N, C-alpha and C positions, 0 to 999 in steps of 0.2 A: 449408649453409644460407645463402640470400641474405639481404640486409638486410630485405626485406619480410617474409620468414618469421620472421626473428629479432624484428622489431618486433611482429608479430602474436602471437608467443609471449609476449613481455613484457607486451603488453596483456592477454592472457588471464589472466596471473598477477595482474593488478590488477582484473579485471572484478568479482569479488565485492565488493571494497572500494568500487569506484566505484558499483556498484548500491546498496549500503547507504547511501552518502552521498546519492545521488540520491533514493532512496525516502524517506528521512527529510526531505528538503527538499520533495519534491513530494507525498508521501502517496499515490502511485499507482504500482503496479508497472509498468503499461504506459507511463506517461510516463517512469518511471525508465529503462526499457530504451531509450526514444527518446533520452534524454539521454546514456546510456552510448554508444550507437551514434554520436551526434554527436561525442562526444569521440574516438572512434576515427577518424572522418573527419578531424577536425582534426589528429590525430597523424599520420595517413598523408600529410597535405599539408604537414607541417612539416619543418624540418631537424632530424631526430631526433638527429643526431650532436652537435648543440650543446646538448642537454638534459642537464644534470648529474644531476638527481634526477627520474627518469621518474615515479615514483609521486606525488611532490609536484606535478609539472607536470600530470599527469592529474587529480589531485584539484582543482587550481585551475581547470582547464578545465571539468570537469563541474560545479563549483560555479557558474561563470559561465553555463554553459548553463542550469542550473536557475534561476538568478536571472532570466535573460531570460524563461524560461517562466513563472515566477511573476508577473513584471511584466505579461506578456501576458495571463495569466489574470485578474489583478486589473483590467486595463483592460476586460476583457470581463465582469467581475463573475461569474466562474465559480468553482466549487469543484471540487477533485479528488475523484473518487469511487473508493474502493478499500478494500481490507481492511487492518486493522492488522497489522503484522509485528513480531516481536521485533527490536530494533535490533542490528546488529552493531557492536561498538565496536572500531574499528581506529585506532590513533594512535601517537604517539611514546612513549607510556608515561609521560610526565611528568605530575605532579599528578593521579594517578588519584583519582577520587571514591570515596566509601565505598560498600559494598554496598547500604546503604539508599538512597543517592542513585541507584545504578544501577536498583534496583527501581522507584523513583519514576519515573524516565525511561521505563522499559519499559512501565509501566502507564498512564502519563498522557498521553503525546504524542498518541496516537490520539484521546483524549477532547478534548484541547485543540484539535485541528485540526478538530473536527466542528462542534458547535453554537455555539462561541464566536465573538466578534467576529473577523473575518478578520485574520490576521497580516499585517503589512507584510512584503513579500518579503525585505527586508534583515534584519528581525528573525529570520526563520526560518533564513536562511543563516548568520547570526552564531551563533545558538544551536546549530544542528546541528553546524557545524564545530568550535566550541569545546567545548560541553558533552558532545557524543557522540563526537567524533573527535579531541579534544585539540589542535586547531590553536591556535596563538597568535593573539592579536588583532593582532599585528604582521603575521602572514601573511594574516589575514582582511581587514584594512583595504584593501589594494589591490584585492581582488576586489569589494568594495562601493563603492570610490571614496570611502571615508570615512577619518577618522583612526582610530588604534587606540583612542583614548578613546571615540569615537563608536560603534565596533564593540562595545566593552565594554558601553556603555549599552544598545544594541539587544539584546544577548544577555541582559542582566539583566532587561529588560522581558519578554522572551519566557520567561525562567525563572520569573518570578512567575506568568505565565499557566499554565504547566505545573504548578507546585506547587499552584495553586488547583484545577486539574483533577483532581488526585489524590484530593481529598476527594469528588469527584463520581463516581468510578469505580464504586463499589459500586451506587449507585442507578442509574447508567447501565446496568449489566449487567441489573438488574431490568427496566428499561424495554425493553432489547433483547429480553429473554426474552418479554415480553408481545407485542411486535411479531412475533417469530418464531412464537410459538404461534398467533397470529391468522392469519398467513400459511399455516401448516401446516394449520390447520383449514379455511380457505377453499379451499386446494388440494385437500384430500381430499374435501371436499363438492362440488367443482366449482362453487363460488360465485364467479362472475366479478366481481360488484359488490363483494364482500368483499375479493377480491384487489386490486381497484383502490383500495380504501380504505387498504391498507397499503403500496402502491407509490407512490413518488415519480413524478410525471408524466414526468420525464426519466430514469427508471431505465434502467440499461445492464446487459445480460447478456453476459458473456464465457464462452465454453466452449472448453476445450482440444480438441485433435484427437481424442483418444480419446472424450471426452464427446460430440462431434459424431457420431462413428462409431456409438456406442451408441444415440444418438437415431435415427440413420438406420435402424438395425435394427428399432427399435420403430415407426418411422413406417409400415412395411409392415403393421402391425397397427392402424393408424388413429390412433396417437398423434401429436401435433404434432412437427414436425421442428425440432430446435435447430440454429442456425447459429453460426459463430464469434463473431459479435457481433449483438446484437439490441437495439433501442432503443425506448423508449416503454412506458408502463404498459399500454396495451391489448394490445400485441404480447406482452409478457412475461406478462400475466395469462392470455391465451389459451394460451400455452405450458404454464403450470403448472396450468391448470384440470383438475381430476380426476386430477392426478398427485401425486407425492411421498408416496404412501400408505405406503411403507416407510421413509421418512426419519425420523430422530430428531433432536431438538435436541442440539446439542453446542457445546462451546467450541472454536473454531478460532483458534489463535494468540491466545487471550485474549479473543476477541469471540464473541458468541452467533451460531451459524449452524446448519446442518443437516448430517447425514451419513447416507448409505445404507451400512450396515455388515452385510452378510450374515455370519452366524457371528461377529459381534463385530469383524470386520476391515473398516476403512473401504474401500469400493469407489468411492464418489463423494462428494466433499465439496462442499457448497454454502456457500461463503464469502460472507457477507452484509455489506454496508456499510449501517449504519442511522444516519441523521442526522435528529434532530428528529422521532422516531417514524415515520419513513418509510424503506422500503428503497430506497436510491438506487443500489445496484449488487449484482449477483450474479455470482460466479465459480464456474462448474462445473468441478471439477478431478477428472479420472479417471485421469490418468497416475500410475502407482504410484510412480515416482521422486519426482514432485512431492509426492504425498501423504506420503511418508516424511519429507519435510523440514518438514511441518507438525506443530504440536502440536494433536492432536485428542483431546478427552475427551468422551464421551457424557454428557449430563446426564440424571439420573434424577429422576422426579417425587417 
């Protein structure tokens, strides 16, 4: 095994951890993958032989990449659009938080990142690295270009935001269900205007390869064809007009979405991102392996 192959193997062993870190900072699985890929590029261009702690080095790199992405997003006044995921907690194992705190984090981060006042990039990085991945403030400080004390204050401010979001979670799910029910009814009835009413003007639809292939098969019967990425309320509304008849409301990783489940087994998952009573993103997931990694529970009326 040459050095490049060895390095690639070591990187793959850290990929899940890096993706978990990046996702919790960025709130977007697509942007998280971009950040992880950039960390690989930086590793491949570095003098790997001089790196004593590869996992720690990669975590630092992906955190800095995410910080740059957050600052760029903030300058453009953009928000990330994606589905909530259950966080992976990977760290040194020191100062583990209580199970109640873990549950609070899992339930509340997605809420805090949605309709609330935008987080400062440094707040999010400090909070995610310390509270969810056990990094010390001494390690976080150089990433942010701040002192350890300043990093601690940033994390504390973010923590208060998340704790406040926990109280809003139940009512937030109720609001999500109303939006999803309205979307489903409009889709089944072929009501284009009603679909536009629940879709954010900048809504983004992502579909995996299998979902695209399934759509192509139905397109021969006159159904709209789904592509890997589609943007804009009009395009997405036209795609779903008269469709989703067999879909059912479901909890997808703790957020309200839809699922097509023939025989009770999920075949296609519609993971929805809902912000301020509008659907801002839709992920169509048909790959069985990906679906098995999701927590999907059909909601009954």
